[in-house]
C-alpha positions as CSV (number, residue, x, y, z in Angstrom):
1,M,-114.7,22.8,22.9
2,K,-116.2,20.3,20.5
3,D,-119.8,20.1,21.5
4,I,-121.5,23.5,21.2
5,H,-125.3,23.7,21.2
6,V,-127.0,26.9,20.1
7,R,-130.7,27.7,20.6
8,E,-133.0,30.7,21.0
9,I,-133.2,32.2,24.5
10,A,-136.0,30.9,26.7
11,F,-138.2,32.8,29.0
12,G,-136.3,33.7,32.2
13,E,-132.8,33.5,30.7
14,L,-132.1,37.2,30.5
15,S,-130.0,36.9,33.6
16,T,-127.8,34.4,31.8
17,V,-127.4,36.7,28.9
18,A,-126.7,39.6,31.3
19,H,-124.0,37.5,33.1
20,I,-122.2,36.8,29.8
21,Y,-122.7,40.3,28.7
22,G,-121.2,41.6,31.9
23,E,-118.1,39.5,31.5
24,S,-117.7,40.4,27.8
25,F,-118.1,44.2,28.1
26,D,-117.3,47.1,30.4
27,E,-121.0,47.9,31.0
28,P,-122.1,48.8,34.5
29,Y,-125.7,47.5,34.1
30,P,-125.5,44.4,31.9
31,E,-129.1,43.2,32.5
32,V,-130.5,46.7,31.5
33,A,-128.2,46.8,28.4
34,A,-129.1,43.3,27.2
35,G,-132.8,43.8,27.9
36,S,-132.7,47.1,26.0
37,L,-131.2,45.4,23.0
38,L,-133.8,42.6,23.1
39,R,-136.6,45.1,23.0
40,T,-135.3,46.4,19.6
41,P,-137.9,45.8,16.9
42,G,-137.1,42.5,15.1
43,A,-134.6,41.4,17.7
44,S,-133.9,37.9,18.7
45,C,-131.3,36.2,20.9
46,L,-129.3,33.0,20.7
47,L,-127.5,31.3,23.6
48,A,-124.6,28.9,23.1
49,F,-123.9,26.1,25.5
50,G,-120.8,24.0,25.7
51,G,-119.4,20.9,27.2
52,L,-121.1,17.8,28.7
53,D,-122.9,19.9,31.3
54,R,-124.2,22.4,28.7
55,T,-122.7,25.4,30.4
56,P,-123.9,28.8,29.0
57,M,-120.9,30.1,27.1
58,G,-122.1,32.9,24.8
59,F,-125.0,34.9,23.4
60,L,-125.8,36.8,20.2
61,I,-128.5,39.4,19.8
62,A,-129.5,40.2,16.2
63,R,-132.3,41.8,14.3
64,V,-133.7,41.6,10.8
65,I,-135.2,44.6,9.0
66,L,-136.4,43.8,5.5
67,D,-133.6,42.1,3.7
68,E,-130.8,43.1,6.1
69,A,-129.7,41.8,9.5
70,E,-127.6,43.4,12.2
71,V,-125.6,41.8,15.0
72,L,-126.5,44.1,17.9
73,S,-124.2,42.3,20.4
74,I,-122.2,39.1,20.7
75,G,-120.3,38.0,23.7
76,T,-118.6,34.9,25.1
77,L,-117.3,34.0,28.5
78,L,-113.5,33.9,28.7
79,D,-113.5,30.1,28.7
80,G,-115.5,30.1,25.4
81,R,-113.1,32.3,23.4
82,R,-111.2,30.6,20.6
83,Q,-113.3,27.5,21.3
84,G,-115.8,27.8,18.5
85,V,-118.6,29.5,20.5
86,G,-118.6,32.7,18.4
87,T,-118.4,30.7,15.2
88,A,-121.4,28.6,16.2
89,L,-123.4,31.6,17.2
90,L,-122.7,33.4,13.9
91,R,-123.4,30.4,11.7
92,T,-126.7,29.8,13.5
93,T,-127.5,33.4,13.1
94,F,-126.7,33.3,9.4
95,D,-129.2,30.5,8.9
96,A,-131.9,32.2,11.1
97,V,-131.7,35.6,9.5
98,R,-131.6,34.1,6.0
99,R,-134.9,32.4,6.8
100,G,-136.2,35.8,7.9
101,G,-135.4,37.2,4.5
102,A,-132.0,38.8,5.1
103,R,-129.4,38.9,2.3
104,V,-126.6,40.7,4.3
105,V,-125.5,40.9,7.9
106,H,-123.9,44.0,9.4
107,L,-122.0,44.4,12.6
108,E,-119.5,46.7,14.3
109,V,-116.5,45.9,16.4
110,G,-113.9,47.8,18.3
111,E,-110.6,48.2,16.4
112,D,-108.9,47.2,19.6
113,N,-110.4,43.6,19.3
114,P,-108.2,41.9,16.8
115,G,-109.5,38.4,17.8
116,A,-113.1,39.3,16.9
117,V,-112.0,41.1,13.7
118,A,-110.2,37.9,12.6
119,L,-113.2,35.7,13.4
120,Y,-115.5,38.0,11.4
121,R,-113.2,38.0,8.4
122,K,-112.9,34.2,8.5
123,L,-116.7,34.0,8.3
124,G,-116.9,36.3,5.3
125,F,-117.3,39.8,6.8
126,R,-115.5,42.6,5.1
127,P,-114.8,46.1,6.5
128,T,-117.2,48.7,5.1
129,G,-116.6,51.7,7.2
130,R,-115.1,53.2,10.4
131,R,-116.5,55.3,13.2
132,A,-113.7,57.2,14.9
133,N,-113.8,57.4,18.7
134,Y,-117.0,55.4,18.8
135,Y,-116.5,53.2,21.9
136,R,-115.5,54.5,25.3
137,R,-113.5,52.0,27.3
138,A,-113.5,51.6,31.1
139,D,-110.2,53.5,31.3
140,K,-112.0,56.4,29.5
141,R,-110.0,56.0,26.2
142,R,-111.9,56.1,22.9
143,V,-111.5,53.6,20.1
144,A,-112.9,53.4,16.6
145,A,-115.6,51.0,15.5
146,I,-115.0,49.0,12.4
147,L,-118.2,48.5,10.4
148,M,-118.3,45.1,8.7
149,T,-120.7,43.4,6.3
150,C,-121.2,39.8,5.2
151,D,-123.1,38.9,2.0
152,L,-125.2,35.9,2.9
153,I,-125.5,34.9,-0.8
154,D,-121.8,34.1,-0.7
155,Q,-122.3,32.0,2.5
156,Q,-124.6,29.4,0.9
């Protein structure tokens, strides 16, 4: 996908985020989960649109606290994976949180998601920790979370 447009969420678009969230994660109540993340102090949300018809393809919810930012959630529709949607969302987030005073960005990812881990490494994130048995999957198995950090000074 060549033409990806990223912008802040607009009023009334929580259902779009919830739809993408629901396809991305095994959450029974995606609108409640996404809405809860957006109510986090300092949180903001970006939406990515692709193609000529500007179809919603992904979202990213982040927050800035002092000089640190955290990606609370990022998700893309299946059609947007490996198409540059995640990269566009993260690069736009880097710019936004840098303007908000952040010097580093943190995130966590399931160790069973090698595609996401590879993307994060490509964009400058490095592993900084691990939480054993952190995520519970739909089949009830537990997987570890890999904690990752990106130094925004290195990204300029």
